[in-house]
C-alpha positions as CSV (number, residue, x, y, z in Angstrom):
1,M,28.9,4.4,-14.7
2,N,27.3,1.7,-12.3
3,G,26.5,2.5,-8.9
4,P,24.0,2.0,-6.1
5,P,20.5,3.1,-7.1
6,P,19.4,6.6,-6.0
7,S,17.1,6.8,-3.1
8,T,13.6,7.9,-3.3
9,R,12.4,10.8,-0.8
10,A,9.2,9.7,1.1
11,F,7.3,10.4,4.1
12,L,7.6,7.7,6.7
13,S,3.8,7.1,6.4
14,D,4.3,6.4,2.7
15,L,6.8,3.5,3.3
16,P,4.2,0.7,3.5
17,S,2.9,1.9,0.2
18,L,6.4,1.3,-1.5
19,P,7.5,-1.9,-3.1
20,T,9.8,-4.1,-1.0
21,G,13.3,-3.5,-2.2
22,S,12.9,0.2,-2.5
23,K,15.7,2.5,-1.6
24,V,14.2,5.2,0.4
25,R,15.3,8.5,2.4
26,F,13.1,9.7,4.9
27,L,12.9,11.5,8.4
28,G,11.7,10.2,11.5
29,C,11.7,10.8,15.1
30,V,13.2,8.3,17.6
31,R,10.3,6.8,19.7
32,T,12.8,4.0,21.0
33,Y,15.7,2.0,20.4
34,H,15.1,-1.7,21.0
35,I,18.8,-2.9,21.8
36,P,18.2,-6.6,21.7
37,T,17.2,-6.5,18.1
38,G,18.9,-3.3,17.0
39,H,16.0,-1.6,15.6
40,L,15.1,1.9,16.0
41,I,11.3,2.8,15.9
42,L,10.7,6.0,14.5
43,E,7.7,8.0,14.0
44,H,6.6,11.1,12.3
45,D,3.0,12.6,12.5
46,Y,2.3,13.2,9.0
47,P,-0.1,13.6,7.7
48,R,-1.3,15.0,10.8
49,R,-3.5,12.6,12.9
50,R,-5.3,13.6,16.2
51,F,-4.3,11.2,19.0
52,S,-7.1,9.6,20.8
53,T,-7.1,7.0,23.4
54,N,-10.5,5.9,22.3
55,T,-9.6,5.3,18.7
56,G,-5.8,4.4,19.2
57,T,-5.0,6.7,16.5
58,E,-1.2,7.8,16.8
59,A,1.7,8.9,14.5
60,A,3.0,6.8,11.7
61,S,5.9,4.5,12.8
62,V,8.2,2.2,11.4
63,A,11.0,0.0,12.4
64,V,14.5,0.6,11.1
65,D,17.1,-1.9,11.4
66,V,20.4,-0.3,12.2
67,N,22.3,-3.4,12.8
68,A,24.7,-2.8,9.7
69,V,25.4,0.8,10.6
70,L,25.8,0.6,14.5
71,E,29.5,1.6,14.1
72,S,28.4,4.9,12.6
73,V,25.6,5.8,14.6
74,T,26.1,8.0,17.4
75,A,24.3,7.9,21.1
76,E,22.6,11.3,20.0
77,E,21.2,9.8,17.0
78,L,19.5,6.8,19.2
79,R,18.2,9.1,21.7
80,V,14.5,9.3,22.3
81,G,13.2,12.5,20.6
82,A,16.1,12.9,18.2
83,W,15.0,13.6,14.4
84,V,17.1,11.6,12.0
85,N,17.4,10.9,8.3
86,V,17.4,7.3,7.4
87,V,18.5,6.0,3.9
88,G,17.8,2.3,3.3
89,Y,15.8,-0.4,2.0
90,V,12.0,-1.2,2.3
91,R,11.9,-4.8,3.6
92,G,8.9,-7.1,4.1
93,W,8.9,-8.8,7.7
94,G,8.5,-12.2,6.3
95,S,8.5,-15.0,8.9
96,D,11.5,-14.0,10.8
97,G,10.2,-10.5,12.0
98,G,11.2,-11.4,15.5
99,D,9.5,-12.7,18.7
100,H,10.0,-9.7,20.5
101,D,6.9,-7.9,21.6
102,V,7.8,-4.5,20.4
103,L,8.4,-5.9,16.9
104,R,5.5,-8.0,17.0
105,K,3.2,-5.0,17.6
106,L,4.8,-3.0,15.0
107,R,4.6,-5.8,12.4
108,M,0.7,-5.9,13.1
109,S,0.8,-2.2,12.2
110,S,3.2,-2.0,9.5
111,P,4.0,-4.5,6.8
112,V,7.5,-3.3,6.2
113,Y,10.5,-2.1,8.1
114,V,13.6,-0.5,6.6
115,E,17.0,-1.8,6.6
116,A,19.3,1.2,6.9
117,V,22.6,1.9,5.1
118,M,22.7,5.4,6.5
119,V,21.4,7.1,9.5
120,F,22.3,10.7,10.4
121,S,20.9,13.6,12.4
122,A,18.6,16.0,11.1
123,G,19.6,18.7,13.5
124,M,17.4,21.3,14.2
125,V,14.9,20.7,11.5
126,E,12.2,23.0,10.8
127,L,9.5,20.3,10.7
128,G,6.5,22.4,8.8
129,E,9.0,23.7,6.2
130,Y,10.6,20.1,5.6
131,E,6.9,18.7,5.2
132,R,5.9,21.4,2.9
133,V,9.1,21.2,0.6
134,L,8.8,17.4,0.5
135,R,5.0,17.6,-0.2
136,E,5.5,19.9,-3.1
137,A,8.4,18.3,-4.5
138,L,6.6,14.8,-4.4
139,E,3.6,16.7,-6.2
140,V,5.7,17.8,-9.0
141,E,7.4,14.3,-9.3
142,R,3.8,12.9,-9.6
143,R,2.8,15.6,-12.4
144,I,6.1,14.5,-14.1
145,L,5.3,10.8,-14.1
146,R,1.6,11.4,-14.7
147,P,0.6,14.2,-16.3
148,D,-3.1,15.1,-16.3
């Protein structure tokens, strides 16, 4: 049977290291929804980073283009602080990354964005448990693909 490629589970912080065109599934917390461009800005502080106003270090973030799925995304999923699962494709900004200040700043910190094909609520996610399970699953996959 032919069908769409399966998605690869990833941490939001790993998205820039994946090849453009990769289909991914990841979890993020809505920091903002930029209505003019249809981009959710998601973040996830994993691996943990200490926020410091002196160094400017903060949680990893990524823009998610939700224009193709706006009809199925609920207001709750766009709410600041909501945890959402995203399935989509890693894309490079290219020259058409947009002139909006929000996206310009994000382009400087992340070379990629995600074009969503599905966005759905993560509900009351146990973040520590999610991180542990995903970290262990990714380690198992790494060992299978590159045995020591």
